[in-house]
C-alpha positions in Angstrom: 2.0 34.0 -3.4 2.0 33.6 -7.2 4.8 31.0 -6.8 2.7 28.9 -4.5 -0.3 29.3 -6.8 1.8 28.0 -9.7 2.6 24.9 -7.7 -0.9 24.2 -6.4 -2.7 24.9 -9.7 -0.3 23.2 -12.1 -1.8 20.2 -14.0 1.5 18.4 -13.4 0.8 18.5 -9.6 -2.5 16.7 -9.9 -1.0 14.1 -12.1 1.9 13.6 -9.7 -0.5 13.5 -6.8 -2.5 10.6 -8.3 0.6 8.7 -9.2 2.4 9.1 -5.9 -0.7 8.2 -3.9 -1.0 4.9 -5.7 1.3 2.7 -3.6 -0.1 4.3 -0.4 -3.6 3.5 -1.7 -2.9 -0.1 -2.3 -1.2 -0.5 1.1 -4.0 1.4 2.9 -6.6 -0.9 1.3 -4.5 -3.8 2.6 -4.7 -2.3 6.0 -8.5 -1.9 5.7 -8.9 -5.5 4.8 -6.7 -6.8 7.6 -7.9 -4.5 10.4 -11.6 -5.0 9.4 -10.9 -8.7 10.0 -9.3 -8.1 13.4 -5.6 -8.3 12.4 -3.3 -5.3 13.1 -0.8 -5.5 10.2 2.3 -3.3 10.5 4.1 -5.8 8.3 3.0 -4.0 5.1 6.2 -2.1 4.8 8.1 -5.4 4.6 5.6 -7.1 2.3 5.8 -4.2 -0.1 9.6 -4.4 -0.1 9.5 -8.1 -0.9 6.9 -7.5 -3.7 9.1 -4.7 -5.1 12.2 -6.9 -5.2 10.6 -9.8 -6.9 8.7 -7.6 -9.4 12.0 -6.1 -10.4 13.9 -9.3 -10.4 11.4 -11.4 -12.4 10.9 -8.4 -14.8 14.6 -8.2 -15.3 15.0 -12.0 -15.9 12.1 -12.2 -18.4 12.1 -8.7 -19.9 8.4 -8.7 -19.4 7.0 -6.3 -16.8 3.6 -8.1 -16.7 5.4 -11.3 -15.6 7.3 -9.2 -13.1 4.0 -7.9 -11.7 2.9 -11.5 -11.3 6.2 -12.3 -9.5 5.5 -9.4 -7.1 2.0 -10.6 -6.4 3.1 -14.1 -5.7 5.9 -13.0 -3.4 3.7 -10.5 -1.5 1.1 -13.2 -1.0 3.6 -15.8 0.1 5.3 -13.5 2.6 2.0 -12.4 4.0 1.0 -16.0 4.7 4.0 -16.2 7.0 2.6 -13.3 8.9 -0.9 -14.9 9.0 0.6 -18.1 10.3 2.4 -16.2 13.1 -0.6 -14.2 14.2 -3.6 -16.5 13.5 -2.2 -19.9 14.1 0.7 -19.3 16.5 -1.2 -16.5 18.3 1.8 -14.2 18.4 1.1 -10.6 19.2 0.3 -8.8 16.0 2.6 -5.8 16.5 5.5 -8.0 17.5 5.0 -10.3 14.5 4.7 -7.4 12.1 7.9 -5.8 13.4 9.7 -9.1 13.0 8.4 -9.4 9.4 9.7 -5.9 8.6 13.1 -6.7 9.9 13.1 -10.0 8.0 12.1 -8.3 4.8 14.9 -5.8 4.9 17.4 -8.5 5.7 16.0 -10.9 3.1 16.0 -8.3 0.2 19.5 -7.2 1.0 20.7 -10.8 1.0 18.9 -11.5 -2.3 20.5 -8.5 -3.8 23.9 -10.1 -3.3 22.7 -13.5 -4.4 20.8 -12.4 -7.5 22.9 -9.3 -8.6 26.2 -9.7 -6.9 25.9 -6.3 -5.2 23.9 -4.3 -2.8 22.2 -0.9 -3.3 20.3 -0.8 -6.6 19.5 -3.7 -8.9 20.0 -3.9 -12.7 17.5 -1.9 -14.7 14.3 -3.6 -15.9 14.4 -3.5 -19.7 10.7 -2.5 -20.0 8.4 -1.1 -17.3 4.7 -0.9 -17.0 5.0 2.9 -17.6 5.5 1.8 -21.3 1.9 0.7 -21.3 0.4 4.0 -20.2 -3.3 4.0 -20.9 -4.7 7.1 -22.5 -8.5 7.4 -22.7 -9.6 9.0 -26.0 -11.4 12.3 -25.8 -11.4 12.4 -22.0 -7.6 12.8 -21.9 -8.0 16.1 -23.8 -10.1 17.7 -21.0 -8.2 20.8 -19.8 -6.4 20.3 -16.5 -8.1 17.0 -15.5 -7.5 15.2 -18.8 -3.8 14.4 -18.7 -3.8 13.9 -14.9 -6.8 11.5 -14.6 -7.2 9.9 -18.1 -3.6 9.4 -19.1 -2.1 7.3 -16.4 -0.3 4.0 -16.0 -2.0 0.6 -15.5 -1.5 0.3 -11.7 -2.9 3.7 -11.2 -6.2 2.7 -12.8 -6.1 -0.7 -11.0 -5.8 1.2 -7.7 -9.0 3.1 -8.5 -10.8 -0.1 -9.5 -9.6 -1.7 -6.2 -11.1 1.0 -4.2 -14.5 0.6 -5.9 -14.3 -3.3 -5.7 -13.5 -3.3 -2.0 -16.2 -0.8 -1.2 -18.7 -3.0 -3.0 -17.3 -6.2 -1.3 -17.8 -4.8 2.2 -21.2 -3.5 1.4 -22.7 -6.3 -0.7 -20.9 -9.6 -0.3 -20.9 -12.4 2.2 -17.1 -12.3 2.3 -17.2 -8.6 3.2 -19.7 -9.2 5.9 -17.6 -12.0 7.3 -14.5 -9.8 7.4 -16.5 -7.1 9.3 -17.9 -9.7 11.7 -14.4 -11.2 12.3 -13.2 -7.7 13.4 -16.2 -6.8 15.4 -17.6 -10.0 16.9 -15.4 -13.0 16.0 -17.1 -15.4 18.4 -20.5 -14.6 16.9 -19.0 -15.4 13.4 -17.6 -18.7 14.7 -21.0 -19.5 16.2 -22.7 -19.0 12.8 -20.4 -21.7 11.4 -17.8 -19.4 9.7 -14.2 -20.1 10.7 -12.6 -16.9 12.0 -9.2 -18.5 11.3 -10.1 -19.0 7.6 -11.5 -15.5 7.2 -8.4 -13.9 8.8 -6.1 -16.0 6.6 -8.0 -14.8 3.6 -7.8 -11.2 4.7 -4.1 -11.3 5.2 -3.6 -13.1 1.9 -5.6 -10.4 0.1 -3.7 -7.7 1.9 -0.5 -9.4 0.7 -1.6 -9.2 -2.9 -2.4 -5.5 -2.5 1.0 -4.9 -0.9 2.6 -6.8 -3.8 0.9 -4.4 -6.2 2.2 -1.5 -4.2 5.7 -2.8 -4.3 5.4 -3.6 -8.0 4.4 0.0 -8.6 7.6 1.3 -7.0 10.0 -0.9 -8.9 8.5 -1.6 -12.3 6.1 1.3 -12.9 7.3 4.3 -11.1 11.0 3.3 -11.7 12.8 0.6 -13.5 14.9 -1.0 -10.7 14.8 -2.1 -7.1 16.7 -0.1 -4.5 17.2 -1.3 -0.9 14.6 0.3 1.4 12.8 1.9 -1.5 9.4 1.7 0.3 10.6 4.7 2.5 8.0 4.2 5.1 5.0 4.1 2.8 3.7 1.1 4.7 3.5 3.1 7.9 2.0 6.1 6.0 -0.7 3.7 4.7 -1.5 2.8 8.3 -2.1 6.5 9.0 -4.2 6.7 5.9 -6.3 3.8 7.1 -7.0 5.6 10.4 -7.6 8.9 8.8 -10.0 7.2 6.3 -12.0 5.6 9.1 -11.3 2.0 7.9 -13.4 2.6 4.8 -12.0 2.0 1.2 -13.2 5.4 -0.1 -12.0 7.2 3.0 -8.5 5.7 2.8 -8.3 6.6 -0.9 -9.0 10.3 -0.1 -6.5 10.1 2.7 -3.9 8.6 0.4 -4.5 11.4 -2.1 -3.7 13.9 0.7 -0.4 12.2 1.3 0.3 12.0 -2.4 -0.4 15.7 -2.7 2.1 16.5 0.1 4.7 14.4 -1.6 4.0 15.9 -5.0 4.0 19.4 -3.7 7.4 19.0 -2.0 8.9 17.5 -5.1 7.6 20.3 -7.3 8.6 23.0 -4.9 12.2 21.6 -5.0 12.2 21.3 -8.8 11.2 24.9 -9.5 13.2 26.3 -6.6 10.2 27.8 -4.8 11.6 27.3 -1.3 15.4 27.4 -0.8 16.0 24.7 1.8 18.2 21.6 1.9 16.6 18.7 0.0 16.8 16.6 3.2 14.2 18.9 4.9 11.7 18.4 2.0 11.9 14.6 2.6 10.3 14.9 6.0 7.2 16.7 4.8 5.1 13.5 4.1 5.9 12.2 7.6 5.0 15.5 9.2 1.7 15.3 7.3 1.2 11.8 8.6 1.6 13.0 12.2 -0.8 15.9 11.7 -3.4 13.7 10.0 -3.3 11.0 12.7 -3.3 13.5 15.5 -6.3 15.4 14.1 -8.4 12.4 13.1 -7.5 9.5 15.4 -10.0 10.5 18.1 -12.8 10.8 15.5 -12.2 7.3 14.1 -13.5 4.1 15.7 -11.4 1.0 15.0 -13.0 -2.4 14.8 -13.8 -3.7 18.3 -11.6 -6.8 18.0 -8.7 -5.4 16.0 -5.3 -6.5 17.4 -7.0 -9.1 19.7 -6.0 -12.7 19.5 -8.8 -15.2 18.8 -8.6 -18.7 20.0 -11.3 -21.0 18.9 -11.1 -23.0 22.1 -11.1 -20.0 24.4 -13.2 -17.7 22.3 -10.8 -14.7 22.4 -7.8 -13.5 24.4 
């Protein structure tokens, strides 16, 4: 029992929980934006992967992680626009289009590995990562237990917290947020009021692409210093679960992301201190088991937007 207490109460666990939840938080917020607008986006895994590759590649070329971050943002946005074109303009089934985008992303990044680095697997190391710019808040970082975990983090961790607050305010207080909600609940009513559902949904997918680009950049140039094929490891799908568990609300999905980060951090710490003697491969499935449990327990209590996943045709008014 004392061993488990040591794991659960260690300050390092809280710090790792916050860090490991960051890419899931970004992707889950992307899911909120898309699904609140009526778009089912399972392409986040692929968009994150593309963002991770270009963040690492541009950071490696320039030696500047901030320019690498910009590269990941641009790549994530551009790749997401392809998904928006397929779902909004071509009216392709959202799930089918998302699956195709994921397959395309895995193939594309593998191909680019050969073109840019001359090999597959893992890219060249980025000379300098965003972890070098860790932000320490004076005085607050000295608070016992919470200080080092909450007030001594890397830039994208703080940006994820800002993003949660910004999106919560956007949905509650801005015209754009209300338009997103209307697009996912009553798209024909939004169109009748003179707001283009197509435009709103394109904007939603573009914003989700930027958030997924941030998630990918975190993986390759903040949490590590290189790109590895398939390094997203299903986080895009875990983010979908966090979106459901969080009730399609920014604060809710953040709390759900923290839960998945806690499971991931706990299994890593349990391995490192030898608390449970099991093959390492078994520990790797813990976050996915937690995903199944969370979705199974909360999916019936959550109500998705009424028009999510449904095609909208301005001429026909819907499916």
